[in-house]
C-alpha positions, 0 to 999 in steps of 0.5 A: 473324478469321484471314486466309485461308491463301493469304495466307501466302507460297507455297513454291517447287515444282520438277519435271522433267516438266511443270507448270501454274500458275493462279488456282485449285487446282481449275483447276490440278488439272484441267489437270494431269490433262490433262497426265498423260493425254498432252495438251500445254500447249495442251490443258491451258491451254484446260482450265484457262482454261474451268475458271477461268470457272467457279471465278472466276465473278465475274471470268472469264466463259465468254463473255468474253475470253481472250487467249493466247500459245503458244510451241511447242518448235520456237520458233514463237510466236503469239498469239490475241487472244481479244477481241471487237469492237463490233457492226457496227450500233453507232453510233460516236457512241452514247455521246457523243451519247446517254449524255453521254460515258459507257459505261453499265452493261448490254447497250450495253457488250457486244462479241462474246464471244471466249473460246469461239472462242479456246479452240477455235481454240487446240485446233484449231491446236495441241492434240491433244484434243477439246472434250469432253475439255478442257471436261469439268472446267468442265462438271462444276464448273459442274454439281456446284458447288465450295466457295466460297472467300474471294476469290469470297465477298468479290468477290460481296459487294462487287458485289452491288448490280450483280448485283441489277440483273438477275434472271438475275444474282441467281439465280446470284450471290446464291442465296437472295437473298444473297451465298454464304458461304465453304464453301457449294456454288456451282452454275451449272446454266445454264452447265453446260447451255451447255457441254454443248450444245457437247459434244453438238454435237461428239459428233454431228458425226463427221468427226474431231477438227477437225470436232468442234471446229468443231461445238462452236464453231458450237453457240455462235456459230450455234446455240441459244446464239447465238439466245438472245443475239441474242433478248435483245439485240433485246428489250433495246436491244442491238446484237449480231446473228447475223452479228456472232456467226457471222462472228467469229473470234479473230485469229491474230497475230505476237507482239511481240518485244523484246530485254532482256539475254539474253532475248527478251520476247514480248508480244501486240500494241498491241490490249492493253497488253502491249508496254508491259511490253517498253518499261518494261524497255528504259527501265529498262535505258537509264536504269540500275538497277544499284546500286539496292537492291531496293525501295529508295526510289531503285529504286521511284521510278525504276520508277514514273517509267518506268511513267508514261512507258509508260502515257503512250505507251499512253494517247496511242497505243494502240488496235486496230491494224486501226483506229489506226496504232500506232507500235510500232516507234518506241515500242520504238526506241532514240531513243524509249527514250532520250528516255523514260529521259532524262525520269526525274528521279532526285529528283522525281516527275512530277506526273501523266501525261507528254505524248506525245513525238511526235504528239498528246497525248490530253486527260486527265480531271480528276485525283481522289484515291483517296478519290473513286474513283467506282465499285467496279470490275467483277470482274477476270480470272484467269491460267494458264500451262503448260509441257509435257514437250515444251517447249511453253509456254502463257500465257493471261489469261481475263477479264470479270465479270458485275456490270455487264451482264446474264446471258442467261437460261437460259445462265449467261453474260454476253456480253463486257462488255469494251466498258467498256475502250473510250473513249466518244469515237471520236476517242481511239485506244482509242475506240469504233467498229463492228468495233473491239476495245477496248484490253485490259488482259489481257496474257499473256507469255512470255520466252525466254532465249538458252540455251533457258530459257523463262518463261511468266507473267502475272496478273490485275489490270487496270492493275496487270498490267504493273506486277506482271509487270515487278517479278516479272521484274526480281526474278528476272532482275535481282536473282537471286531464284528465281521463287517468291520473286520472286512473293512479294516486296512490290510498289508501283504508280503510278496516275498515268494514266486507268484502263483501266476506265470511268469512267477515274479518273485518280489523278495522282501516286498510288503504292500500296505493300503494307504490307511496306515500311519506313516510311522508304521511304514517307517518302522517296517522299513527299519526292520528290513521290509521293502514297503510299498503303498497301495491306494486305500480300499484297493482290490489288490488287497483282495475282497473278502465276503463272509457270513457268520451264523452266531449260534448264541443269538441265531443271527446271521452277520453278513459282510461284503468287501467295499474293495469290489462291488460286492453285496450281502443280502440277509433276511 
């Protein structure tokens, strides 16, 4: 069997006008058409994001999460969390008291669906187009279908046992009773109708673009779609109710800023893992990586040990800042960065997750081997970035699968199952509480150079996201690779922390590397105490970074799409 063509390293694409890069070529094509029609980066990004919920149907749900970041040409930057909260009637001790400290599959892991509100809020505040214009591609792709591609076929086949639990899930993901095959047409008629209900509500509203967008939103959160969601939850032991939906709004928040050399890195807040990307860069800068060859044993060891430190801070401190006092200023401050850098032993791997350097350390689960991982994870995430002709930048990481929670019959959607990233114990910083956000892995980013250059970048990959984004950023701006080369380069990773997804497997000392490293590198890492495992070359387990770099010196847009998934960049 030949490998999929998208596993070949991608070439660099450079343009002068505008660009989009996303996890699927049809989403990129749809967003590019928006740009060519005069839309801005927000219009195009929302278009691609909704299209990805159709195309990456097992990894992105139309009713899932959609954290996003916008950096306008005038320098204004804002994030929308695009992340739902636990239903207000959910007992905080539900999972500890009634489910043995686990978050079971099914409706109990449901939080308020956030993605539709996030796209519409971004369009309302910073876009120029209507919902109908921006959602047309998603509606068409759902209604008419598209060819099944290898990543989709493999993902559905791998998780088919989950889809079989619920008739409505199986009807979509296992048409004819089996996983779809590459090249067959994949249709989501109920999802197309859901999107069309929102389009029709906008068209009936009158009163201008903003009124129409609000009507489209109300159709989802207060109308027929909400009625179906609530009726299903009431009948099946769930906790979502009409007021949870009607009163939900994505939170508009300031970005977290950190300085690295001549860049200002912008991430979302500590409700996601985004700030640890900044922390890792600062630790490595303080420790020093000058003189270390790219992907040498010393470099990989140093980066892995720095990542253990930031994952420790995530584990011990991060949670919804509306509920938890996350000491972010201290974590990114000089004293803490210096302490984490000093803790890196250049010769020996720390054997597990380091303790907190201040405050309480969280209890860790028992470490297991990679051979003992207890479940096949929920399908995971996609990504889109856009930079338009005016210099506006957009970065978004839509997500949520559909194999561990039920499709609402007749809608084609799974209300966000992102509760699986909360800890069952309310005492944990990321623990469950009514109205609280789970601690999210999707974490889009933008970096701005002092000369005015802008990088919009991100990826799918759960706990691999920050690790991949860190390596790509350093490849480009420490080692001097052009952006596509930086994306193509082989990656390594640590898993020496509790996984962000239930059941939170902890693989102490495990390092996974793509099978493109010299065996001598792996042997030396093992000598230093790492439990080294191999991934296939160009595996999507190593995440799939998309990026656009607007170089202020030349005015050129260098656009990268990761060969680890069927991603595509389009430039003009």
